[in-house]
N, C-alpha and C positions, 0 to 999 in steps of 0.2 A: 504494500500500500504506500502511495506517495505521502510525503510529509503534509502537503496541502490538504489532501483528502482526509488524512488522520486528524488534522487540526479542525477541519470543518465538522467532522463527526464528534470530536471532543466538545466543540462549542455547542452543538446540538444537544448533547447529553447534559451539559451544564444548564442550558435553557430549560430542558425538561425537568431536571431534578433540583435545580437551584444550587447544588453543591455536589462535587464529586471528589473522592480522595485519589491520591496518586496511585495507591494500591489497586483501586478499582480500574483505573485506566491501564495500568500495566497488565492486569489480567485480561482486560477486554481486548487490547491490541497486541498482546504478546510481544512487547518490546521492553527494553530496560527502563528502570526508574529514571536514569539520566536522560533518556530520550524524551520521556513524558515531561520531566521538569523543564527541558529546553522548549518543548512545545508550549507548556503553560506560561513560561517566562516570555516567550515571543508574543503570545496572545495578550498577555498583560501589558506589554509595551505598546501594543496597538490599542489599548484601552477597551478591549472586547470582553475581558474578564477581570476579576480581582483575585490575586493570589492570596492564599491563606496557608498557614503552616499545615503541611500534609495534604494539600489539595487546592481547589480553586472554586469560585462561585461567581455569580453574576448579580449586579445590584439593580434595584428598582427604587425610585423615589416614592412610590405609592404603596408597595406591598413588601412586607418584611420576609426574610428567608424563613422557611418552615421551622417550627420549634424543634423537632427531632433532629434536623440538620444542624441548627445552631448549637445544640447540646454537645456535638462532637467537634465543632469548628474551633481551632485554636485552644483546645482544652488545656494543654500544657501551660500556655501563657496565662490562661485564666487562673490556674492553680497557683502559679507564682505570684500573680497580683493579689490573689486572695490571702496567701500567707503573709505578704507584706502589709496588706491593709489590716488584717486581724492583729498583727503585732502592735498596732496603735490603739486597739480597743481593750480597755482594762476589764477585769472582773467587776461585776455589780453595775455595769453600764446599762443605759437605756438607748434604744435606737429604732429608727424606721428602716425597713428594707423594701425596696420596690421590685418591680417586675423585671425578669430577664434571666438568661442562663448564666450570666456572669455573677449576678447576685446569689443565684442558687449555689454556685461553687463557693462563694464567700460564706454562705450559711453552713456548708459542710465544714469549712475551716473554723468557724466559730464554735463548733462543738467542744473544742478544747478549753473554752472559757467557762466561768462559773457565774451563776446567779444573774443572767442577763434578762432584761425586760425588752421584749420585741413587739413592735406593731408592724404588720406587713399586709400588703395587698397582693401577695403571691402565695397561692395555695401550696406550691411545691416547697417554698421556703418554710412555711408553717409546718409541713409534714416532716421536713428534715430536722428542724429544731425541736420539735415536740418529743424527740427521743431523749432529751435531757430533762430529768425530773426537776432540776433546780432552775430551769428556765421558765419564765412566764411569757406565753405567746398569745398575742391578741390579733385576731384576723379582722380586717376592715370589712364593713358591710358594702354591698353593691352588686353589680352584675358580674358574673363569672364568665370570662372568655374561655370557651371550651378548647380553643386551639393551644393555649399555653398556661391555663390556670391563673391568669391575671384577673384581679378584681378592679373594676373601673366604674366611673359614673359620678354624678353629683353627690349621691349618698356617701360614696367613698371619700370624696374631698371633705365633706362635712365631718365625717368620722375622724379623719387625720387631723383636722383643725382643733380637735378637742385635746390634743397632746402637745407637750413640749419636751423634746428628747435630747439626749447628749449628742447623738450622731444621726445623720441621715446617710444611709449607704445606698447609692444609686448606680445603675448602669445606664447606658445610652446606646441608641442605634447608630448615630452618626454625629460627626463633629465637623462643621464647616471651617474653611480656612480662616474665617473672621472670628472664630471662637464660638459660634452659635451651636448649642446642643440641639440635636434634631431627632425626631421620632416619627412614628407612622400613625399613631392613634391619638386624636385630640383629647379623648377622655383619659387616656393614660398620662398624657402630658400634664393635664390639670392636676392629677393626683401627685405627680412628681414635683410640680411647682409648690403644692401644699407641703410636701415633705421638706423641701428646701427651706421654705419660710418658717417651719417649726422645728428646725434642727440647730443646735448650738454650733456644730461642725458638720460640714458636708464632705463626705468622702466619695469621690467619683472614680470608678474603675472602668477603663476603656482600653482594650488591646489596640495594637497598631492599625488593624483593619478598619477601625471606626473613624480614623482621621481622613477626611476627604470623602467619606461615604455620604451619599445623598439620602435624605428623608424629608417629607414635605411639611412636617409640623415643627415649629420652633418652640423648644421648651424654655430656653433661657440662654445664658452665657456660661462658658467654662470658668469665667472669672468669679462666678457665684460659689464655686467649690473652694474649700480650704486646702484640700489635698487631692491630687490627681495621681492615680496609679496606672501605669502602662508598661508594656514589655519592650518597647523600642522608643528612642527619642522622637518626639513629635516633630512635625515640620517647624522650621525656624520661626515663622510668624506666630505660631502657637506658643512656642517657648518664650518668645519675647513678651507676649501678652500675659502669660503666667507670671513672669518675672516682674512686669510692671505693676501687677495687681497683688503681688506677694502671695501667690498661690504656690504651695509646695509641690514640686514635681518629683515623683518616685518612679524611676525606671528600673524594672527588676527582670 
């Protein structure tokens, strides 16, 4: 098979599935991992796909990648970010935790802490943390999104506004080059805004793939965070923005 035909078929698979791993493509086309990585890198340079650790995906500004796909994307990076973020959270702390596979990874890392008080609009986070008898987990009311277990809506915002917590732990779908935090669901964004407004410190976790990723709803600015955790240095304009607003950057 010619390189061009293989790349066309790779692109079609990514469009159908949203994300494919390098291993899947090696098995599909019976070529070496090095060949697949070259194909993916070339397609990424043409801005036809976005490279991720262990594979590649395609972005949309209107529809997020499927939940089950996001669970395995950049998992190693999410685990490193989670460990770094949790090192800043003491025992006996209170916190909000919002929707996303990154915050679910953080929840698993939080299990080593003691006596946490958690308010969340993420059913998966609540399930993970409820394993600890010394944790108090409060689930926000509202509409449950069946695709990812997120809880959203006006009732959710009203519920969040009843609390004032030590930390707001948030993930995000995309970060514009001007520092805008972007997501796909207006209702989810409203809840995240309430979390930011009612947190003493905002801890944002975003792997490198989120920088430059498009999404159509503006949540706020990265400068509203107190700490940003990522796995690669962000673009220079973002680093300058963080420095200007005294936001601590943690590259892990």
